[in-house]
C-alpha positions in Angstrom: -4.9 10.5 7.8 -4.2 9.9 4.1 -0.9 8.4 2.9 0.1 8.0 -0.8 2.6 5.3 -1.7 4.4 4.4 -4.9 5.5 1.0 -6.1 6.2 -0.6 -9.5 5.1 -3.9 -11.1 7.9 -6.0 -12.5 7.9 -6.0 -16.3 5.5 -8.5 -17.7 3.7 -9.1 -14.3 1.0 -6.5 -14.8 -1.8 -9.0 -15.6 -0.9 -11.2 -12.7 -0.7 -8.3 -10.3 -4.1 -7.0 -11.3 -5.6 -10.5 -11.2 -4.3 -11.1 -7.7 -6.0 -7.9 -6.5 -9.4 -8.8 -7.8 -10.0 -9.8 -4.2 -7.4 -9.8 -1.5 -7.6 -12.4 1.3 -10.4 -11.9 3.9 -7.9 -12.3 6.8 -5.9 -9.4 5.4 -9.0 -7.3 5.2 -9.7 -8.2 8.8 -6.1 -7.2 9.8 -6.6 -3.8 8.0 -9.8 -3.2 9.9 -8.2 -4.1 13.2 -5.2 -1.8 12.8 -7.1 1.2 11.6 -6.7 1.0 7.8 -10.1 2.2 6.6 -9.5 2.2 2.8 -6.7 1.4 0.4 -7.0 2.2 -3.3 -4.4 1.4 -6.0 -4.1 3.1 -9.4 -1.9 1.8 -12.2 -0.2 3.6 -15.0 1.9 1.1 -17.0 4.2 -0.5 -14.4 3.8 2.3 -11.9 1.4 1.9 -9.0 0.0 4.6 -6.8 -1.7 3.7 -3.5 -4.0 6.0 -1.5 -4.3 4.7 2.1 -6.9 6.2 4.5 -5.9 5.1 8.1 -5.8 6.2 11.7 -2.0 6.2 12.0 0.2 5.0 9.1 3.3 4.4 11.3 1.3 2.4 13.8 -0.4 0.4 11.0 3.0 -0.3 9.4 4.4 -1.5 12.7 1.4 -3.8 13.3 1.8 -5.3 9.8 5.4 -6.2 10.5 4.3 -9.0 12.8 1.0 -9.9 11.1 0.7 -13.5 9.6 -2.0 -12.4 7.1 0.3 -9.6 5.7 3.3 -11.9 5.7 1.4 -14.4 3.5 0.1 -11.7 1.2 3.6 -10.1 0.8 5.1 -13.5 0.0 2.5 -13.9 -2.7 2.2 -10.4 -4.2 5.9 -9.7 -3.8 6.6 -11.9 -6.8 5.1 -9.2 -9.0 6.5 -6.0 -7.6 9.8 -4.2 -7.3 10.7 -3.4 -3.7 11.7 0.1 -2.6 13.4 1.2 0.6 11.6 3.9 2.5 13.3 6.7 4.5 13.7 4.3 7.5 15.4 1.6 5.2 12.4 -0.7 5.3 11.5 -2.5 2.2 8.1 -2.0 0.6 6.3 0.8 -1.1 7.8 4.3 -1.2 5.8 7.1 0.4 5.2 10.2 -1.7 5.6 13.7 -0.4 2.4 15.8 -0.6 2.9 18.9 -2.8 -0.6 20.4 -2.7 -4.1 19.7 -1.3 -7.2 21.6 -2.6 -9.2 20.6 0.5 -6.4 21.9 2.8 -6.3 25.2 0.9 -10.0 25.6 1.1 -10.0 25.0 4.8 -6.9 27.2 5.5 
């Protein structure tokens, strides 16, 4: 499944955020592999961030991250640079975007 998320960089923290993403910690990459996150790409437009996550099951992955030490350490570090949103369940983090249209789905349908 693909999930698209939105977040925002705090004003003035753009360079630090980008620098910290030059290479994320290897233990976090291992966690992503273990919980079924196959790919995660982030695009930036000014302070706005758009994430595309390719995973087995986003809700299960998110639940697994809630207790993961590698993710806790990463969030403590990267959290300095981003504004937190609340999702529909009230959890802090990135905000999921609702899909409007998908060319691939239209071609297959």
